[in-house]
C-alpha positions as CSV (number, residue, x, y, z in Angstrom):
1,M,-31.7,124.2,-328.5
2,K,-33.9,122.5,-331.1
3,L,-36.8,120.2,-330.1
4,G,-38.3,117.5,-332.4
5,F,-41.5,115.7,-331.8
6,I,-42.1,112.5,-333.8
7,G,-45.8,112.1,-333.4
8,C,-48.2,115.0,-332.6
9,G,-51.1,113.4,-330.8
10,N,-52.6,114.3,-327.4
11,M,-49.6,113.6,-325.2
12,A,-47.1,115.3,-327.5
13,S,-49.5,118.3,-327.8
14,A,-49.8,118.5,-324.0
15,I,-46.0,118.5,-323.5
16,L,-45.4,120.9,-326.3
17,S,-48.2,123.3,-325.1
18,G,-46.7,123.4,-321.6
19,I,-43.2,124.1,-322.9
20,L,-44.4,126.9,-325.2
21,K,-46.7,128.5,-322.6
22,Q,-43.7,128.7,-320.2
23,H,-41.6,130.3,-322.9
24,L,-38.9,127.7,-322.4
25,I,-38.2,127.7,-326.1
26,S,-39.5,129.6,-329.1
27,P,-41.8,128.1,-331.7
28,D,-39.1,128.6,-334.3
29,E,-37.0,126.0,-332.5
30,V,-39.6,123.3,-332.7
31,I,-40.3,120.8,-335.5
32,A,-43.0,118.1,-335.4
33,S,-43.7,115.2,-337.7
34,A,-46.9,113.2,-338.0
35,L,-48.5,110.7,-340.4
36,H,-51.2,113.0,-341.6
37,Q,-51.0,116.5,-343.0
38,E,-54.1,117.7,-341.3
39,T,-52.5,116.9,-337.9
40,L,-49.5,119.0,-338.8
41,D,-51.7,121.8,-340.2
42,R,-53.5,122.0,-336.8
43,A,-50.2,122.0,-334.9
44,A,-48.8,124.8,-337.1
45,A,-51.9,126.9,-336.7
46,T,-51.9,126.4,-332.9
47,W,-48.3,126.9,-332.1
48,H,-46.6,128.3,-335.2
49,I,-44.0,125.6,-335.2
50,H,-42.2,123.9,-338.1
51,T,-43.9,120.7,-339.3
52,T,-43.0,117.9,-341.7
53,L,-44.2,114.6,-342.9
54,D,-40.6,113.3,-342.8
55,N,-39.8,111.8,-339.4
56,C,-36.1,112.0,-340.3
57,E,-36.2,115.8,-340.4
58,A,-37.7,115.9,-336.9
59,A,-35.1,113.4,-335.7
60,K,-32.3,115.8,-336.4
61,A,-33.2,118.1,-333.4
62,D,-31.1,118.3,-330.2
63,I,-33.8,116.7,-328.1
64,V,-36.2,114.3,-329.9
65,F,-39.5,113.2,-328.3
66,L,-40.7,109.8,-329.6
67,A,-44.4,110.4,-329.2
68,V,-45.9,107.7,-331.5
69,K,-48.0,104.8,-330.2
70,P,-46.0,101.9,-328.7
71,Q,-46.9,99.5,-331.5
72,F,-45.2,101.8,-334.0
73,Y,-42.0,102.4,-332.0
74,E,-39.8,99.8,-333.7
75,Q,-41.0,100.9,-337.2
76,V,-40.3,104.6,-336.6
77,I,-36.9,103.9,-334.9
78,R,-35.8,101.7,-337.8
79,E,-36.7,104.7,-340.1
80,I,-34.8,107.3,-338.2
81,H,-31.8,105.5,-336.7
82,D,-29.3,106.5,-339.3
83,V,-29.9,110.2,-338.7
84,V,-29.7,110.1,-334.9
85,S,-26.2,110.8,-333.5
86,D,-24.6,110.2,-330.1
87,S,-24.8,113.9,-329.3
88,Q,-28.6,114.0,-329.3
89,L,-31.1,113.2,-326.5
90,I,-34.0,110.9,-327.2
91,V,-37.0,111.0,-324.9
92,S,-39.4,108.1,-325.0
93,I,-43.0,108.3,-323.7
94,A,-44.1,104.8,-324.5
95,P,-45.1,102.4,-321.7
96,A,-43.4,99.0,-321.6
97,K,-40.6,99.8,-324.1
98,S,-37.4,99.4,-322.1
99,I,-34.2,101.4,-322.5
100,A,-32.5,98.2,-323.7
101,T,-35.1,97.4,-326.3
102,I,-35.1,100.9,-327.7
103,R,-31.4,101.0,-327.9
104,Q,-31.4,97.6,-329.7
105,W,-33.8,99.0,-332.3
106,F,-31.5,102.0,-332.8
107,G,-28.5,99.8,-333.0
108,K,-26.4,102.2,-330.9
109,D,-26.0,103.4,-327.3
110,I,-28.1,106.5,-327.7
111,R,-28.6,109.0,-324.9
112,L,-32.1,108.0,-323.9
113,I,-34.5,109.2,-321.3
114,R,-37.5,107.0,-320.7
115,T,-40.6,108.7,-319.4
116,M,-44.2,107.8,-318.4
117,P,-46.4,110.9,-318.5
118,N,-50.2,111.2,-318.1
119,T,-53.0,113.1,-319.8
120,P,-53.5,115.8,-317.1
121,A,-50.3,117.3,-318.6
122,M,-52.8,118.8,-321.0
123,V,-53.9,121.2,-318.3
124,G,-50.5,121.6,-316.7
125,E,-51.2,119.2,-313.9
126,G,-49.6,116.0,-315.1
127,V,-47.1,113.7,-313.5
128,T,-44.2,112.2,-315.4
129,A,-41.9,109.5,-314.2
130,V,-38.4,109.8,-315.7
131,C,-35.6,107.3,-316.0
132,P,-32.3,108.3,-317.8
133,S,-29.9,105.8,-319.4
134,E,-26.5,105.7,-317.7
135,N,-24.8,107.9,-320.4
136,V,-27.1,110.8,-319.8
137,S,-25.4,113.6,-317.9
138,T,-26.9,115.4,-314.9
139,E,-27.1,118.6,-317.0
140,E,-28.8,116.8,-319.8
141,L,-31.3,115.2,-317.4
142,Q,-32.0,118.6,-315.9
143,K,-32.8,120.1,-319.3
144,V,-35.5,117.4,-320.0
145,L,-36.8,117.7,-316.4
146,T,-37.2,121.5,-316.9
147,L,-39.2,120.9,-320.1
148,L,-41.4,118.3,-318.6
149,E,-42.0,120.3,-315.4
150,A,-43.9,122.8,-317.6
151,C,-46.6,120.2,-317.6
152,G,-46.7,119.3,-313.9
153,L,-44.8,117.2,-311.5
154,T,-41.7,115.0,-312.4
155,E,-40.3,112.1,-310.5
156,V,-36.9,110.5,-311.3
157,M,-37.3,106.7,-310.8
158,S,-35.6,103.4,-311.4
159,E,-36.6,101.7,-314.6
160,R,-37.7,98.6,-312.8
161,L,-40.6,100.7,-311.3
162,L,-41.9,102.1,-314.5
163,D,-44.4,99.3,-315.1
164,S,-46.0,100.1,-311.8
165,V,-46.0,103.8,-312.6
166,T,-48.2,103.1,-315.6
167,A,-50.8,101.7,-313.1
168,V,-50.5,104.4,-310.4
169,S,-50.3,107.5,-312.6
170,G,-50.1,106.8,-316.3
171,S,-53.5,105.1,-316.6
172,S,-55.0,106.2,-313.3
173,P,-56.7,109.4,-314.7
174,A,-59.2,106.9,-316.3
175,Y,-60.0,105.5,-312.8
176,V,-60.4,108.9,-311.4
177,F,-62.7,109.9,-314.2
178,L,-64.8,106.8,-313.4
179,F,-65.0,107.9,-309.8
180,I,-66.0,111.5,-310.7
181,E,-68.7,110.1,-313.0
182,A,-70.0,107.9,-310.2
183,L,-70.0,110.8,-307.8
184,A,-72.0,112.9,-310.3
185,D,-74.4,110.0,-310.9
186,G,-75.1,109.8,-307.2
187,A,-75.7,113.5,-307.1
188,V,-78.1,113.4,-310.0
189,R,-80.0,110.6,-308.4
190,D,-80.4,112.9,-305.4
191,G,-81.8,115.7,-307.6
192,I,-78.7,117.9,-308.5
193,P,-78.5,118.9,-312.1
194,R,-75.8,117.0,-314.0
195,A,-73.7,120.0,-315.0
196,Q,-73.5,121.1,-311.4
197,A,-72.9,117.6,-310.2
198,Y,-69.8,117.2,-312.5
199,R,-68.4,120.5,-311.2
200,L,-69.0,119.6,-307.6
201,A,-67.5,116.2,-307.9
202,A,-64.5,117.3,-310.0
203,Q,-63.6,120.1,-307.6
204,A,-63.9,117.9,-304.6
205,V,-61.4,115.4,-306.2
206,L,-59.1,118.3,-307.2
207,G,-59.2,119.9,-303.8
208,S,-58.7,116.5,-302.0
209,A,-55.6,115.7,-304.1
210,K,-54.2,119.2,-303.4
211,M,-54.6,118.6,-299.7
212,V,-52.5,115.4,-299.9
213,L,-49.8,117.2,-301.9
214,E,-49.6,120.4,-299.9
215,T,-50.2,119.2,-296.3
216,G,-47.9,116.2,-296.5
217,K,-50.4,114.3,-294.3
218,H,-51.2,110.7,-294.8
219,P,-54.5,110.2,-296.8
220,G,-55.9,108.2,-293.9
221,E,-55.3,111.1,-291.6
222,L,-57.1,113.5,-293.9
223,K,-59.9,111.0,-294.3
224,D,-60.3,110.8,-290.5
225,M,-60.5,114.6,-290.3
226,V,-63.8,114.4,-292.3
227,C,-65.3,111.4,-290.5
228,S,-67.1,112.7,-287.4
229,P,-68.3,110.1,-284.9
230,A,-71.7,108.7,-285.9
231,G,-71.7,111.2,-288.8
232,T,-72.7,111.0,-292.4
233,T,-69.2,110.6,-293.9
234,I,-68.2,107.5,-291.8
235,E,-71.5,105.9,-293.0
236,A,-70.5,106.5,-296.6
237,V,-66.9,105.2,-295.9
238,A,-68.3,102.1,-294.3
239,A,-70.5,101.4,-297.3
240,L,-67.6,101.9,-299.7
241,E,-65.4,99.6,-297.8
242,E,-68.2,97.0,-297.7
243,A,-68.6,97.3,-301.4
244,G,-64.8,96.6,-301.8
245,L,-63.6,100.0,-303.2
246,R,-60.0,99.4,-302.1
247,N,-59.8,95.9,-303.5
248,A,-61.4,97.0,-306.8
249,V,-58.7,99.7,-307.2
250,L,-55.9,97.2,-306.3
251,A,-57.3,94.7,-308.8
252,G,-57.5,97.3,-311.5
253,M,-53.9,98.4,-310.9
254,K,-52.7,94.8,-311.0
255,A,-54.5,94.3,-314.3
256,C,-52.9,97.4,-315.7
257,T,-49.4,96.4,-314.6
258,D,-49.8,92.9,-315.9
259,R,-50.9,94.2,-319.3
260,T,-48.0,96.6,-319.4
261,K,-45.6,93.7,-318.9
262,Q,-47.3,91.8,-321.7
263,M,-46.6,94.7,-324.1
264,R,-42.8,94.4,-323.8
């Protein structure tokens, strides 16, 4: 099985790194293309993969990841559509670009798997929503899921939900980073050195998320476990609620979803 990556930025690098670390494929079976030679030189030095400035060469692989920025999708697809055959699998990682739109640009009913990953894939803790076109077989879908699971969790979802996925997981690491930064700022205000504050805040968020995933308990139940009557935590929770934490998050997610729909 040959893998092609058209685009070799952060997300492509995260996915590729996870695949190679798990030894799911050998570097000799991977080819990546990019706009700049320095990007390819860095990829070749890091992973010992084949590289090329020619997108059409990367597009000849069995599974091709389209990992360029959304605004360049149509241009790149127009460039490679003649070399892509019905036997290949195309994996899209662009928000807002629907299966119908991508197929229209290709001018054929390609086998397409639309995905929405996020940047924690860079440390093997990503989450990727996956939506296959109707002509992708169960076996083909499983091949791609296996590759993506090297970077974290995968969820097969209906395409109509992918705009919402952008808000809840695709873009949400930025919200979480803001929260970690705010926690650290509060700790610094109370006298904790900044480096220690970042470590404490980040580990608290990591551990809390792991509790949700591993216990299966509702986040509200886990919150209640920390909130002793007349204690310190319930005072903090009350202050956050008064400041509108929930509504701020909901507003941010709506703004993200609305912007995603505008990018179609």
